[in-house]
Backbone as a ProteinNet text record, in pm:
[ID]
protein_1_A
[PRIMARY]
MQAIEFESKSYKGVIEIPIIHKDWYDRAVKVILLRKTESEISDEDTDKLELMRFFDRFNADLTGYQFDRDDANER
[TERTIARY]
1393.2	1437.2	1321.7	1349	1249.7	1247.6	1136.8	1125.6	1037.4	1071.4	987.9	978.1	879.7	865.1	840.8	908.9	887.8	932.1	889.5	930.7	1029.8	1130	1233.4	1292.4	1375.7	1447.8	1596	1662.7	1807.6	1865.4	1968.4	2033.8	2182.9	2251.1	2396.2	2430.8	2350.6	2379.3	2337.2	2268	2226.2	2074.1	2024.5	1880.5	1857.6	1776.8	1751	1642.2	1669	1568.9	1487	1354.4	1271.1	1292.8	1277.8	1300.4	1212.7	1095.6	1008.9	1068.8	1169.1	1238.4	1381.2	1402.4	1537.6	1603.3	1523.6	1583.1	1659.1	1644.7	1717.6	1849.6	1871.7	1994.8	2115.6	2223.6	2351.7	2343.3	2255.3	2243.9	2279	2319.7	2339.1	2201.1	2175.7	2044.9	2061.7	1960.9	1954.9	1858	1899.9	1820.3	1776.8	1649.4	1594.4	1533.4	1578	1529.2	1423.8	1314.1	1207.6	1187.5	1206.6	1192.1	1044.8	1003.9	867.5	854.4	737.8	712.2	683.7	692	668.6	531.9	431.3	296.4	285.1	377.4	375.1	450.9	530.1	610.8	530.1	517.9	438.9	520.9	452.2	519.4	604.1	556.9	629.9	764	764.8	888.3	986.5	935.9	1020	1077.6	997.4	1043.8	1153.8	1136.6	1237.6	1368.9	1362.2	1482.9	1554.2	1478	1536.1	1605	1543.4	1605.2	1734.1	1734.6	1855.4	1968.6	1939.4	2042.2	2094.2	2005.1	2045	2141.3	2104.7	2185.6	2312.5	2319.1	2441.5	2558.9	2531.8	2638.8	2701.9	2637.2	2685.6	2741.7	2776.6	2836.7	2975.8	3009.6	3141.9	3197.9	3324.4	3390.9	3439.1	3378.8	3414.4	3498.2	3558.4	3645.8	3761.5	3784	3893.8	3856.6	3734.9	3692	3662.3	3717.9	3698.5	3598.2	3481.6	3380.1	3402.2	3405.5	3421.3	3296.9	3214.7	3090	3115.3	3221	3250.1	3283.2	3363.5	3395.7	3269.8	3183	3061.6	2966.5	2965	2873.4	2935	3059.9	3126.3	3056.5	3038.9	2969	3060.6
6797.4	6783.8	6729.8	6623.8	6567.4	6649	6646.4	6719.8	6643.4	6654.2	6602.7	6713.3	6701.3	6797.8	6721.9	6762	6704.2	6805.7	6784.1	6871.4	6797.3	6869.3	6810.3	6917.9	6879.1	6973.7	6960.2	7072.3	7064.7	7045.4	6965.2	6938.6	6936.2	7035.1	7049.2	7053.3	7122.6	7137.6	7021.4	6924.2	6805.8	6804.4	6779.4	6764.1	6619.7	6549.5	6408.2	6392.8	6308.9	6275.8	6159.2	6171.4	6063.2	5931.6	5822	5688.1	5658.6	5720.1	5694	5750	5834.6	5889.7	5836.7	5712.5	5657.1	5644.7	5644.6	5639.8	5769.1	5871.6	5998	5997.2	5897.4	5890.3	5883	5942	5937.2	5993.4	6088.2	6154.9	6302.2	6360.8	6505.3	6569.5	6664.8	6729.6	6880.6	6950.6	7095.8	7123.3	7203.1	7225.1	7370.6	7390.6	7523.6	7517.9	7604.2	7602.7	7709.8	7672.2	7765.6	7755.2	7864.8	7863.9	7874.2	7792.6	7800.2	7925.4	7984.6	8098	8045.2	8130.5	8090.1	8024.5	8072.2	8017.2	7876.5	7838.3	7705.4	7601	7644.7	7552.2	7504.8	7372.9	7316.7	7311.8	7299.2	7285.8	7159.2	7053.8	6926.9	6945.7	7019.1	7047	7122.8	7221.1	7301	7214.4	7126	7037	6943.2	6886.9	6796.5	6869.6	6988.5	7065.9	7099.4	7135.7	7168.3	7045.7	6927.8	6805.3	6772.2	6785.3	6756.7	6849.5	6976.6	7072	7038.3	6997.4	6962	6843.3	6734.9	6613.9	6626.2	6722.2	6746.9	6778.3	6840	6877.8	6756.8	6641.7	6524.1	6416.8	6453.4	6357.4	6320.3	6193.1	6146.3	6057.1	6075.7	5992	5865.6	5753.5	5627	5539.4	5599.6	5525.8	5468.4	5343.1	5279.7	5229.8	5259.9	5212.3	5064.4	4987.3	4842.6	4809.5	4762.2	4726	4583.1	4564.1	4430.4	4399.7	4309	4275.2	4221.6	4143.6	4088.5	4199.2	4296.6	4410.8	4490.8	4508.5	4586	4517.3	4385.2	4311.4	4263.2	4300.1	4262.1	4325.9	4248.9	4302.3	4329.2
2013.8	2150.8	2234.1	2312.4	2403.1	2532	2601.9	2728	2825.7	2953.5	3061.8	3166.8	3252.4	3361.2	3490.1	3595.7	3727.7	3831.4	3954.8	4064.4	4150.4	4195.8	4277.9	4366.2	4460.4	4544.7	4514.1	4509	4496	4635.1	4643.8	4771.1	4748.2	4802.5	4784.4	4635.6	4558.5	4416.9	4329	4385.1	4309.3	4299	4179.2	4157	4115	4192.6	4165.5	4059.9	3962.2	3860.1	3914	3918.4	3972.5	3897.8	3968.8	3914	3791.7	3785.5	3669.9	3541.2	3555.2	3438	3428.8	3474.4	3479.1	3341.4	3236.5	3102.5	3070.3	3153.7	3136.3	3213.5	3298.1	3376.9	3283.5	3323.3	3250.7	3108.8	3087.5	2957.6	2972.8	2865.1	2864.7	2857.9	2945.9	2951.3	2959.7	2919	2933.6	3048.3	3144.3	3264.2	3272.6	3300.6	3326.4	3465.8	3555.4	3692.6	3713.2	3776.6	3813.4	3963.3	4034.5	4179.6	4217	4314.6	4365.5	4451.6	4447.5	4535.5	4675.5	4774.1	4912.5	4930.1	4860	4874.8	4815.7	4726.6	4665.3	4746.3	4843.7	4922.8	5043	5057.2	5167	5295.5	5406.8	5536.2	5539.6	5473.2	5469.4	5398.6	5287.1	5215.3	5303.9	5375.3	5463.8	5574.9	5632.1	5738	5688.3	5569.2	5512.8	5491.3	5436.6	5410.9	5541.6	5643.1	5772.7	5833.6	5821	5872.1	5798.1	5666	5587.9	5629.7	5647.5	5689.5	5829.1	5919.9	6056	6054.7	5985.7	5987.6	5903.9	5814.1	5737.5	5829	5940.7	6033.2	6100.2	6095	6165.3	6072.7	5950.7	5859	5908	5899.3	5939.8	5830.7	5800.3	5701.1	5770.4	5738.5	5801.1	5708.8	5608	5518.3	5599.5	5586.4	5657.9	5796.6	5843	5974.1	5964.6	6056	6058.1	6168.5	6132.7	6231.3	6277.2	6407.8	6465.5	6549.4	6500.6	6568.4	6710.1	6728.9	6860.8	6959.8	6917.2	7005.8	7037.9	6941.9	6962.9	7060	7060.2	7145.3	7277.5	7300.9	7424	7544.2	7647.9	7767.2	7879.3
[MASK]
+++++++++++++++++++++++++++++++++++++++++++++++++++++++++++++++++++++++++++

């Protein structure tokens, strides 16, 4: 069994595999999760997570929305 190690954040149940490991994309994998302790989490990580949670509340489904540049630029 091959193995790699990297750090990532889960977001809405999804863990992103870094691009440098793209050969692992679309493969069956075995995942073991290790939670970082509070002392290992940086302020930057906390800020990013807080921003993602904030903007999650403003998601809008724009499926079917027809954008008209002329209407948008009308004065």
